C-alpha positions, 0 to 999 in steps of 0.5 A, a space after each residue: 029585903 032591904 038592910 037596915 042602916 045599922 046592918 050596913 054600917 056593921 058590914 062596913 066595919 067588918 070589911 074594914 077590920 078584915 082588910 086591916 088585919 090582912 094588910 098587917 099580916 102581909 106587911 109583917 109576912 114579907 120580912 120573913 118571906 125568905 124562910 119557909 113558913 111551916 104550920 104547927 103540925 108540920 113543925 111538930 112532925 119534923 121535931 118528932 123525926 129528930 127525936 125532939 120532945 117539948 119540955 117546959 119548965 120555969 126559970 128565973 128571969 135573970 137566968 132566962 136573959 142570960 140564956 137568950 143572950 147566949 142563944 142569939 150567938 149559938 148556931 142552933 139557937 136556944 134548943 141547941 144551947 140548952 142541949 149542950 148545957 144539959 149534956 155538960 151538966 149531966 156528964 159532970 154530975 156523973 163523974 
């Protein structure tokens, strides 16, 4: 059965779109090739093994900016920084 001209054009557009997505993903993926990429399920399993629990809250944008600045220099990143700050705050509050 012969395809209509519009169907052929749609297929060409789909192929082009898919090839563009793959090229973009490949280009950005090369920069992070040194670090192993974990899927979400594996990352969640590793976090649970460390006893980490997701904790979401809303903070003021200025405070978040300060935290991000400090987290950039912290060896354990944002999670390590926040753990340290919360522990210090709780210890001071208990005194």
